[in-house]
C-alpha positions in Angstrom: -12.3 -14.9 5.6 -11.4 -12.3 8.2 -11.8 -14.7 11.1 -8.5 -15.4 12.9 -6.6 -15.3 16.1 -3.5 -13.9 17.6 -1.7 -15.2 20.7 1.5 -14.5 22.6 3.2 -16.5 25.3 6.2 -15.4 27.3 8.1 -17.1 30.1 11.2 -15.2 31.5 13.6 -15.5 34.4 14.5 -11.9 35.4 16.2 -12.4 38.8 19.7 -13.3 39.5 22.8 -13.1 37.3 21.7 -15.8 34.9 18.6 -14.9 32.8 16.6 -16.8 30.3 13.4 -16.6 28.4 11.2 -18.5 26.0 8.5 -17.0 23.9 5.9 -18.0 21.3 3.7 -15.9 19.0 1.2 -16.6 16.3 -1.2 -14.7 14.1 -3.4 -16.8 11.8 -3.9 -16.0 8.1 -7.4 -14.6 8.7 -6.5 -12.3 11.6 -7.2 -8.7 10.5 -7.0 -5.7 12.8 -5.7 -3.0 10.5 -8.7 -0.8 11.3 -7.4 -0.7 14.9 -3.8 0.1 14.2 -0.8 -1.0 12.1 -0.4 -4.7 11.5 2.8 -6.0 10.2 1.9 -9.4 8.9 -0.2 -12.5 9.7 0.2 -16.2 8.7 3.2 -16.5 11.1 4.2 -18.8 13.9 7.3 -17.6 15.8 9.3 -18.9 18.7 12.4 -17.6 20.6 14.7 -18.9 23.3 17.4 -16.8 24.9 20.0 -17.2 27.6 21.9 -14.3 29.2 24.0 -13.1 32.0 23.8 -9.8 33.9 26.8 -8.3 35.7 25.6 -6.1 38.6 28.8 -5.6 40.5 30.5 -2.4 39.5 34.0 -2.8 38.2 36.9 -0.4 37.2 35.3 0.5 33.9 31.8 -0.9 33.8 29.0 -0.2 36.2 26.6 -2.9 34.9 26.3 -5.0 31.8 24.2 -7.8 30.1 24.9 -10.2 27.3 22.5 -12.6 25.6 22.4 -15.4 23.0 19.1 -16.0 21.2 17.7 -18.3 18.6 14.4 -17.3 16.9 12.7 -19.4 14.1 9.5 -18.6 12.4 7.1 -20.5 10.0 4.0 -19.7 8.1 0.8 -21.8 8.5 1.9 -24.0 5.6 5.0 -25.1 7.6 7.5 -23.2 5.4 10.5 -21.8 7.4 10.3 -18.0 6.7 12.8 -16.8 9.3 15.7 -18.2 11.3 17.9 -16.0 13.4 20.9 -16.7 15.6 21.8 -13.5 17.6 23.9 -12.2 20.3 23.3 -8.8 21.9 24.2 -6.8 25.0 24.2 -3.6 27.0 26.8 -1.9 29.2 26.7 1.2 31.4 30.1 2.6 32.2 31.4 4.3 35.3 31.0 7.7 33.8 27.3 6.9 33.1 27.9 6.6 29.4 26.0 3.5 28.0 26.1 1.4 24.9 24.3 -1.5 23.1 25.5 -3.9 20.5 24.1 -6.8 18.5 25.1 -9.3 15.8 23.0 -11.8 14.1 23.0 -14.4 11.3 20.0 -15.5 9.3 20.4 -18.7 7.2 18.7 -19.2 3.9 14.9 -19.5 4.3 11.7 -19.5 2.2 10.4 -16.1 1.2 6.6 -16.1 0.9 6.3 -12.4 0.2 8.9 -11.7 -2.5 6.5 -12.3 -5.4 3.6 -10.4 -3.9 1.1 -13.3 -3.8 2.9 -15.5 -6.3 5.0 -18.6 -5.9 7.4 -19.1 -3.0 11.0 -17.9 -3.5 14.1 -18.1 -1.3 15.6 -15.5 1.0 19.4 -15.4 0.9 21.4 -15.9 4.0 22.8 -12.8 5.6 24.2 -11.1 8.7 23.5 -7.9 10.7 25.5 -5.9 13.2 24.7 -2.7 15.1 26.0 -0.6 17.9 25.0 2.6 19.7 26.7 4.8 22.3 25.0 7.4 24.5 26.7 10.0 26.8 25.6 10.8 30.4 21.9 11.9 30.1 22.3 14.0 33.2 24.6 16.5 31.5 23.5 19.7 29.8 25.0 18.5 26.5 24.4 15.0 25.4 25.2 13.0 22.4 24.1 9.7 20.9 25.3 7.7 17.9 23.9 4.6 16.2 25.3 2.5 13.3 24.1 -0.7 11.7 25.4 -2.8 8.8 23.5 -5.5 7.0 24.7 -7.8 4.1 23.5 -10.9 2.4 25.2 -13.6 0.4 24.0 -12.2 -3.0 25.7 -8.8 -2.4 22.8 -6.9 -1.0 23.7 -4.4 1.8 22.4 -1.6 4.0 24.1 0.9 6.1 22.3 3.1 8.7 23.8 6.0 10.6 22.0 8.1 13.2 23.9 10.9 15.2 22.1 13.0 17.7 22.9 16.0 19.9 20.8 17.2 22.8 21.1 20.5 24.7 19.5 21.1 28.1 20.7 24.5 29.2 18.0 24.5 32.0 15.2 22.4 33.4 12.8 24.5 31.3 14.5 24.2 27.9 15.5 21.2 25.8 16.8 21.2 22.2 17.7 18.2 20.1 18.8 17.6 16.6 18.9 14.1 15.0 20.3 13.3 11.6 19.7 10.0 9.7 21.3 8.5 6.6 20.5 5.2 5.1 22.1 3.7 2.0 21.8 0.3 0.5 21.3 -2.0 -2.4 18.6 -4.7 -2.6 19.4 -7.3 -5.3 15.8 -8.2 -6.0 13.2 -5.5 -5.5 9.7 -6.4 -7.0 8.8 -4.3 -10.0 5.7 -5.9 -11.7 4.2 -9.1 -12.8 2.6 -10.2 -16.1 0.6 -13.2 -17.2 2.4 -15.3 -19.9 1.5 -18.9 -20.6 5.0 -19.7 -21.7 6.4 -19.0 -18.2 5.7 -22.5 -17.0 8.5 -22.5 -14.4 6.7 -19.7 -12.5 3.1 -21.0 -13.0 2.2 -18.9 -16.1 3.3 -15.5 -14.7 6.5 -13.5 -15.1 7.7 -11.9 -11.9 9.9 -8.9 -12.7 12.6 -7.7 -10.3 15.4 -5.2 -10.3 18.4 -4.2 -8.2 17.5 -1.2 -6.2 20.1 1.3 -5.0 18.4 3.5 -2.4 19.5 6.5 -0.3 17.6 8.3 2.4 18.4 11.2 4.6 16.5 13.2 7.2 17.0 15.7 10.0 14.7 15.9 13.0 14.7 19.0 15.2 12.8 19.2 18.5 12.4 22.0 21.0 10.6 22.0 24.4 10.3 25.2 26.4 8.5 25.8 29.6 8.0 29.5 30.3 6.0 29.0 33.5 4.1 26.2 35.3 1.1 27.1 33.1 2.7 27.9 29.8 4.8 25.7 27.5 5.7 25.3 23.8 6.8 22.4 21.7 8.3 22.4 18.2 9.0 19.5 15.9 10.4 19.8 12.3 11.7 17.1 9.9 12.8 17.4 6.3 13.2 14.1 4.5 14.6 12.9 1.2 14.7 9.6 -0.6 15.8 8.3 -4.0 15.5 4.9 -5.6 17.5 3.8 -8.6 16.4 0.6 -10.4 18.7 -1.4 -12.6 19.5 -4.9 -13.8 15.9 -5.9 -14.6 15.2 -9.7 -14.5 12.6 -12.3 -13.8 12.4 -15.1 -11.3 13.7 -18.2 -13.0 11.9 -20.9 -11.0 9.8 -21.3 -7.8 11.5 -21.8 -4.4 14.8 -20.2 -5.7 16.6 -16.9 -5.6 17.7 -17.4 -9.2 16.8 -15.0 -12.1 17.0 -14.6 -15.8 18.5 -11.2 -16.5 17.0 -9.3 -19.4 19.4 -8.5 -22.1 21.7 -11.4 -21.0 19.9 -14.7 -20.5 17.7 -16.8 -22.9 18.3 -14.4 -25.8 16.2 -11.8 -24.1 16.3 -8.1 -25.1 15.4 -5.0 -23.2 15.1 -1.5 -24.6 13.7 1.8 -23.3 11.2 3.9 -25.2 10.6 7.2 -23.4 9.9 6.3 -19.8 8.8 2.7 -20.7 10.9 -0.4 -20.8 10.1 -3.0 -23.5 11.3 -6.6 -22.9 11.3 -9.6 -25.1 11.8 -12.2 -22.3 12.7 -15.1 -24.7 14.0 -13.2 -27.6 12.6 -14.6 -30.9 10.9 -17.5 -29.1 7.2 -17.5 -28.5 6.2 -15.3 -25.6 4.5 -12.1 -24.7 6.2 -8.7 -25.0 6.6 -7.2 -21.6 6.2 -3.4 -21.0 6.6 -1.5 -17.7 7.2 2.1 -16.7 10.6 3.2 -15.4 10.3 2.7 -11.6 13.1 5.2 -10.7 11.9 8.0 -8.4 12.8 10.4 -5.8 10.7 12.1 -3.1 11.1 14.7 -0.4 8.9 16.0 2.4 9.0 18.3 5.4 6.7 18.4 8.4 6.5 21.0 11.1 4.4 20.8 14.3 4.1 23.5 16.9 2.0 23.2 20.1 1.3 26.0 22.6 -0.2 24.9 25.9 -1.7 27.4 28.3 -3.4 26.4 31.6 -5.4 29.6 32.0 -6.9 28.4 35.2 -6.4 25.2 37.3 -7.6 22.2 35.3 -8.6 24.3 32.3 -6.3 24.3 29.3 -6.0 26.0 25.9 -4.1 24.2 23.1 -3.0 26.0 19.9 -1.6 23.5 17.3 -0.1 24.4 13.9 1.0 21.8 11.4 2.5 22.3 8.0 3.4 19.5 5.6 5.0 19.7 2.1 5.9 16.8 -0.2 7.1 16.3 -3.7 7.3 13.2 -5.9 9.5 13.1 -9.0 9.1 9.9 -11.1 11.8 8.7 -13.5 14.4 10.6 -11.5 16.8 8.8 -9.1 19.1 11.7 -8.4 20.0 12.2 -4.7 21.0 15.8 -3.9 20.6 17.0 -0.3 21.6 20.5 -1.2 18.8 20.7 -3.7 16.2 18.9 -1.6 17.0 20.4 1.8 17.8 24.0 0.6 17.0 25.0 -2.9 13.7 23.2 -3.5 12.4 22.3 0.0 9.8 25.1 0.2 8.8 25.0 -3.5 6.3 22.2 -2.9 2.7 23.4 -2.1 2.1 23.4 1.7 -0.8 22.0 3.6 -1.5 24.1 6.8 -3.7 23.0 9.6 -4.5 25.2 12.6 -6.2 23.5 15.6 -7.5 25.3 18.7 -8.7 23.1 21.6 -10.1 24.5 24.9 -10.8 22.5 28.0 -12.7 24.0 30.9 -12.8 22.3 34.3 -16.2 22.7 36.1 -16.2 22.0 39.8 -19.5 20.3 40.6 
């Protein structure tokens, strides 16, 4: 059924030094609006409560600041706890008009109802997250921004995210910015495939195969905005992107409602071998059970996208837009090599481009 509901409720105190808020949100399992826009997930009931303090009196170093504590649990419609978060976060603006934000959070172990892609429930390991960013005075001609976040869980999974940015505004008519991003991490249980096997009674007759996934991602975003006159302007956006995923340590979920695995080639007398680009697994060794085969999931991909927009107001209220878009992408299966010099320089423009030219004219008629 695609019948469902979505509801949000917020109650906040936003005046005075002490601030607080409570919130609730739900989306029932049948709620479906993907045709209207992106929908993250349904089958969720969430709540949140926060308490914070705002410093408004300027001091020797800080102009204003806020700090909050928050608890945020979530359940699915079966009553399983799928998220619990205890967080602290804050913001500060300094006397020189620099500003920064910070956050730390801890998530205890909860049920994971998405890990097996429609199969039995599993567990999500406990973990923590920390982030911080710093931005210089946005009124200056040259500005800088930096962001860093670190995430880790109790099984050894981790993620690091770095985002530096430079912005140049030599005049009110010209703005240039360059943003780089780098993400690296290791997920200890990335879903690979599933296969029916009546001997896998602990997981309801299906083997759910996972792997450790080492991933690296990098991108550079360049933006330019130029105003030549009150009626003529130009905008440019360009972003090359590269990603690589390296799968290893193949294993299967040992039992429902756990984060425990039987590792192929190590547990239960199992064996794993590679024939060409295919892995062949005997999950129980010589014991009865189906042979499992799956393709090597290693891959790398790259892409670049360029947008250019020229806007000309050729008469009051009447505008001409000329838009050019070019996109290129390449996908390389069975290859997890991450090489920015190759992907951003040597091979970036080898992929076949897709070019789109759009001309739009508006004409204002005075009636």
